[in-house]
C-alpha positions as CSV (number, residue, x, y, z in Angstrom):
1,X,0.2,0.0,-0.1
2,X,2.7,2.4,1.0
3,X,4.8,1.7,-2.2
4,X,1.8,2.5,-4.2
5,X,1.3,5.6,-2.5
6,X,4.7,6.9,-3.1
7,X,4.9,6.0,-7.0
8,X,2.9,9.2,-8.2
9,X,5.3,11.4,-6.2
10,X,8.2,9.7,-7.9
11,X,6.6,10.1,-11.2
12,X,6.0,13.7,-10.6
13,X,9.6,14.1,-9.7
14,X,10.8,12.3,-12.8
15,X,8.7,14.4,-15.1
16,X,10.0,17.6,-13.3
17,X,13.6,16.6,-14.0
18,X,12.9,15.3,-17.5
19,X,11.0,18.9,-18.2
20,X,13.8,20.9,-16.1
21,X,11.1,22.5,-14.1
22,X,13.2,22.6,-11.1
23,X,16.7,21.9,-10.6
24,X,16.6,21.8,-6.8
25,X,14.1,19.1,-6.9
26,X,16.4,17.1,-9.3
27,X,19.2,17.3,-7.0
28,X,20.2,14.0,-5.2
29,X,18.6,13.1,-1.9
30,X,20.0,15.3,1.1
31,X,21.2,13.3,4.3
32,X,20.9,15.2,7.6
33,X,22.9,13.5,10.4
34,X,21.7,14.4,13.9
35,X,23.8,14.6,16.9
36,X,23.8,11.4,19.0
37,X,21.4,11.6,22.0
38,X,23.8,10.0,24.4
39,X,27.5,9.1,24.4
40,X,28.3,6.1,22.2
41,X,24.7,5.9,20.6
42,X,24.9,5.6,16.7
43,X,24.0,8.6,14.5
44,X,20.6,9.0,13.1
45,X,20.2,10.0,9.5
46,X,17.1,11.6,7.9
47,X,16.9,11.6,4.1
48,X,14.9,14.0,2.0
49,X,15.3,17.4,0.2
50,X,16.1,20.2,2.6
51,X,13.8,23.2,1.9
52,X,15.7,25.6,4.3
53,X,18.1,25.5,7.1
54,X,18.4,28.4,9.5
55,X,19.8,29.0,13.1
56,X,16.4,27.8,14.5
57,X,15.4,24.8,12.4
58,X,15.8,22.6,9.2
59,X,12.8,22.2,6.9
60,X,12.9,18.7,5.1
61,X,10.7,17.2,2.4
62,X,10.6,13.5,2.7
63,X,8.7,11.0,0.8
64,X,6.2,10.8,3.6
65,X,5.7,14.5,4.0
66,X,7.4,17.8,5.3
67,X,9.1,17.7,8.6
68,X,11.2,20.1,10.9
69,X,14.0,19.5,12.7
70,X,15.6,22.0,15.5
71,X,19.1,23.0,14.4
72,X,20.8,22.4,17.6
73,X,20.0,18.6,17.1
74,X,21.8,18.5,13.8
75,X,25.5,17.4,13.4
76,X,25.7,18.0,9.8
77,X,24.0,18.0,6.3
78,X,25.2,16.1,3.1
79,X,23.8,17.7,-0.2
80,X,25.3,18.2,-3.7
81,X,27.4,21.3,-4.3
82,X,28.2,22.9,-7.6
83,X,31.9,22.3,-8.8
84,X,33.1,25.7,-8.4
85,X,32.1,25.7,-4.7
86,X,33.9,22.3,-4.1
87,X,37.1,23.9,-5.8
88,X,36.7,26.8,-3.7
89,X,36.7,24.8,-0.6
90,X,39.9,23.0,-1.7
91,X,41.6,26.4,-2.0
92,X,40.4,27.6,1.2
93,X,41.9,24.5,2.8
94,X,45.1,25.2,0.9
95,X,45.4,28.8,2.0
96,X,44.9,30.2,-1.3
97,X,42.4,32.8,0.2
98,X,41.9,35.3,-2.8
99,X,41.7,32.5,-5.2
100,X,39.2,30.9,-3.0
101,X,37.1,34.2,-2.7
102,X,36.9,34.6,-6.6
103,X,35.4,31.2,-6.6
104,X,33.2,31.5,-3.7
105,X,31.6,34.8,-4.9
106,X,31.0,33.1,-8.3
107,X,29.2,30.2,-6.5
108,X,27.2,32.7,-4.6
109,X,25.7,34.0,-7.7
110,X,24.9,30.7,-9.3
111,X,23.4,28.9,-6.3
112,X,19.6,28.9,-6.3
113,X,19.2,27.4,-2.7
114,X,19.1,30.1,0.0
115,X,20.5,27.8,2.8
116,X,23.4,26.7,0.7
117,X,24.1,30.2,-0.4
118,X,24.4,31.3,3.2
119,X,26.8,28.5,3.8
120,X,29.0,29.9,0.8
121,X,28.7,33.3,2.1
122,X,30.1,31.8,5.6
123,X,33.2,30.3,3.9
124,X,33.7,33.6,2.0
125,X,33.8,35.6,5.3
126,X,36.3,33.1,6.6
127,X,38.6,33.3,3.2
128,X,38.2,37.0,3.4
129,X,39.3,37.1,7.2
130,X,42.2,34.8,6.1
131,X,43.2,37.3,3.5
132,X,43.1,40.3,5.9
133,X,40.1,41.8,4.2
134,X,38.4,42.4,7.5
135,X,35.9,45.0,6.3
136,X,34.6,42.6,3.7
137,X,34.6,39.6,5.8
138,X,32.6,41.4,8.2
139,X,30.0,42.9,6.0
140,X,29.7,39.4,4.2
141,X,29.0,38.0,7.5
142,X,26.3,40.4,8.3
143,X,24.6,39.6,5.0
144,X,23.9,36.2,6.6
145,X,22.6,37.8,9.6
146,X,20.2,39.9,7.7
147,X,18.7,36.8,6.3
148,X,19.0,34.5,9.4
149,X,19.5,36.4,12.4
150,X,20.2,33.5,14.5
151,X,22.5,31.8,11.9
152,X,24.2,28.6,12.7
153,X,27.4,29.6,11.0
154,X,28.7,31.4,14.2
155,X,32.0,30.2,13.6
156,X,32.7,32.2,10.3
157,X,32.3,35.7,12.4
158,X,35.4,37.3,11.7
159,X,36.5,38.4,15.1
160,X,39.8,39.7,16.4
161,X,41.6,37.4,18.7
162,X,44.9,39.2,19.1
163,X,46.2,42.6,18.4
164,X,47.1,43.8,15.0
165,X,48.5,47.2,13.7
166,X,46.0,50.1,13.5
167,X,44.0,50.3,10.3
168,X,42.0,53.5,9.5
169,X,39.3,52.1,7.4
170,X,38.7,48.7,9.5
171,X,38.3,50.8,12.7
172,X,35.9,53.3,11.0
173,X,33.7,50.6,9.8
174,X,34.2,48.8,13.3
175,X,32.7,52.0,14.8
176,X,29.8,51.7,12.4
177,X,29.2,48.2,13.3
178,X,29.3,49.1,17.1
179,X,26.6,51.5,16.5
180,X,24.0,48.8,15.2
181,X,22.2,48.2,18.4
182,X,19.6,46.0,17.0
183,X,22.1,43.5,15.3
184,X,24.1,42.0,18.3
185,X,26.4,40.3,15.8
186,X,27.3,43.6,14.1
187,X,28.1,45.0,17.8
188,X,30.1,42.0,18.7
189,X,32.2,42.4,15.4
190,X,32.7,46.1,16.2
191,X,33.6,45.8,19.7
192,X,36.1,42.9,19.0
193,X,38.2,45.0,16.5
194,X,38.1,48.2,18.6
195,X,39.1,46.5,22.0
196,X,42.8,47.1,21.3
197,X,42.1,50.8,20.2
198,X,41.5,54.0,21.7
199,X,37.8,53.0,21.8
200,X,38.4,50.3,24.2
201,X,36.2,51.6,26.9
202,X,33.2,51.8,24.7
203,X,34.2,48.3,23.3
204,X,34.2,46.8,26.6
205,X,30.8,48.3,27.7
206,X,29.3,46.9,24.7
207,X,30.7,43.3,25.2
208,X,29.7,43.5,28.9
209,X,26.1,44.2,27.6
210,X,26.5,41.3,25.1
211,X,27.5,38.8,27.8
212,X,23.8,39.1,28.8
213,X,22.5,38.4,25.1
214,X,19.7,36.0,24.8
215,X,21.7,33.9,22.5
216,X,24.2,31.7,24.3
217,X,26.8,31.7,21.4
218,X,27.0,35.7,21.3
219,X,27.1,35.9,25.1
220,X,29.9,33.4,25.3
221,X,32.0,35.0,22.7
222,X,31.5,38.2,24.1
223,X,32.5,36.8,27.4
224,X,35.7,35.4,25.7
225,X,36.4,38.6,23.9
226,X,36.5,40.1,27.4
227,X,39.3,37.4,28.6
228,X,41.7,39.4,26.4
229,X,41.5,42.2,28.7
230,X,42.2,40.0,31.6
231,X,45.0,37.9,30.5
232,X,47.8,39.8,32.4
233,X,45.8,39.6,35.6
234,X,43.9,36.3,35.4
235,X,44.6,33.6,38.2
236,X,44.9,30.0,37.7
237,X,41.4,29.3,38.9
238,X,40.2,31.9,36.5
239,X,41.7,30.2,33.4
240,X,40.5,26.8,34.6
241,X,36.9,28.4,34.8
242,X,37.4,29.7,31.1
243,X,38.1,26.2,30.0
244,X,35.3,24.6,31.8
245,X,33.0,27.3,30.2
246,X,34.5,26.4,26.7
247,X,33.9,22.6,27.6
248,X,30.3,23.4,28.3
249,X,29.4,23.1,24.6
250,X,27.8,26.4,24.0
251,X,30.5,26.8,21.2
252,X,31.2,24.3,18.8
253,X,33.7,23.5,16.2
254,X,35.9,26.4,14.7
255,X,33.9,28.7,16.9
256,X,36.3,27.5,19.8
257,X,39.5,28.5,18.0
258,X,39.8,32.0,19.1
259,X,38.7,31.5,22.7
260,X,41.5,28.7,23.1
261,X,44.1,31.2,21.8
262,X,43.2,33.4,24.8
263,X,43.2,30.6,27.0
264,X,46.7,29.6,25.9
265,X,48.1,33.0,26.3
266,X,46.8,33.4,29.8
267,X,48.5,30.1,30.6
268,X,51.7,31.4,29.2
269,X,51.2,34.6,31.5
270,X,51.1,32.1,34.4
271,X,54.4,30.5,33.4
272,X,52.2,27.0,33.0
273,X,53.8,26.3,29.5
274,X,52.4,22.8,29.3
275,X,48.9,23.8,29.6
276,X,49.6,26.9,27.3
277,X,50.9,24.5,24.7
278,X,48.0,21.9,25.0
279,X,45.4,24.9,24.4
280,X,47.4,26.7,21.8
281,X,48.0,23.5,19.8
282,X,44.1,23.3,19.3
283,X,43.4,25.6,16.6
284,X,46.0,24.8,14.2
285,X,45.3,21.1,14.7
286,X,41.5,21.3,14.7
287,X,40.8,24.4,12.7
288,X,43.6,25.1,10.3
289,X,41.2,27.0,7.8
290,X,40.8,29.7,10.4
291,X,44.5,30.8,9.4
292,X,45.1,34.0,11.5
293,X,44.2,32.3,14.8
294,X,46.0,29.0,13.9
295,X,49.2,30.9,12.9
296,X,49.2,33.0,16.0
297,X,48.6,30.0,18.0
298,X,51.5,28.2,16.8
299,X,53.6,31.5,17.2
300,X,52.7,31.4,20.9
301,X,52.9,27.6,21.3
302,X,56.6,27.8,20.0
303,X,57.3,30.5,22.7
304,X,55.8,28.1,25.4
305,X,58.0,25.3,24.0
306,X,61.1,27.1,24.1
307,X,60.6,28.5,27.5
308,X,59.9,24.7,28.6
309,X,63.2,23.8,27.4
310,X,61.7,22.0,24.3
311,X,64.0,23.9,21.7
312,X,63.7,21.6,19.0
313,X,60.2,21.2,19.1
314,X,59.7,25.0,19.3
315,X,61.7,25.3,16.1
316,X,59.4,22.8,14.4
317,X,56.3,24.5,15.4
318,X,57.6,27.8,14.2
319,X,58.6,26.4,11.1
320,X,55.2,25.3,10.4
321,X,54.0,29.1,10.6
322,X,56.6,29.9,7.9
323,X,55.7,26.7,5.6
324,X,51.9,26.6,6.2
325,X,50.9,30.2,7.2
326,X,53.3,32.4,5.4
327,X,50.3,34.7,4.5
328,X,49.6,35.5,8.1
329,X,50.8,38.4,10.4
330,X,52.7,35.7,12.6
331,X,54.9,34.8,9.9
332,X,57.5,37.7,10.5
333,X,57.7,37.1,14.3
334,X,58.0,33.4,13.8
335,X,60.9,33.9,11.3
336,X,62.8,36.3,13.8
337,X,62.3,33.7,16.6
338,X,63.6,30.9,14.7
339,X,66.6,32.7,13.8
340,X,67.2,33.9,17.6
341,X,66.9,30.2,18.5
342,X,69.2,29.0,15.7
343,X,71.7,31.7,16.6
344,X,71.7,30.5,20.3
345,X,72.3,27.1,19.4
346,X,75.4,27.8,17.2
347,X,77.2,29.7,20.3
């Protein structure tokens, strides 16, 4: 009985594909993998055609009818992507950021599914951040927020996790972001990039307000941003508490990269180089596509290893900055540090 009921649907889909009425319908079946409900339990997969996927829920058309799944229950979604997007992803991983941006922007214009387009925009924001194009990265991310205010692509938000040289245009736009009181992501972006400038006081006030934001992810990122102002004065119990907050699971995936860089720097400040190295090696190992944070983490890890007496390991880690992250700000300092270590070894 059930098989007979499904046949008309399959016939309609086949005719639609033949007539080229709807390319999205003709796409291969999407697979939604849900988060395990308990440790060790098998993953649950749901199949169908994704209609939309926002920070709140995923809408799925299945052979038995439409259904919705809360986004916080979803681990990942498998779907078909255009070749230009797949090639851009390879370039992003390889660190060819500007080439990746070109293909990602091309893929954005040709993608008809709104939820996939937002995913492409998220990768574009990451690539632009990697390329040092902060204003473009921030504005691209805010395009996602305009469509999906509770977007799940929180890890793509191009926040600042270490100090950079002043930049007039970047700081000017950051002040504009800071004034967008109805868009907490814009305020978080603005405060992040102004935290190490003369606007530090205003940025700190905004971050303190965002710590109470209804979105747990925004609140946690604002909290982690404020840790940067406390690295010099933090005690060991403070840093352990920060680690507990990160382990609570509010932030997932690459959204943890920047906060762990701050945690690692705090352990370095406390002369706990073992804990520092453990925290600092997480971003480059787990989230290498977030290149500015990964490179800075390797630089700080090299410093910790050198101070811990592991000179050879320090040189190896610093060499990785030169070989894999030569496009990042950490490269110059890593090069100087390696030469100093090599010079000390020759005496």
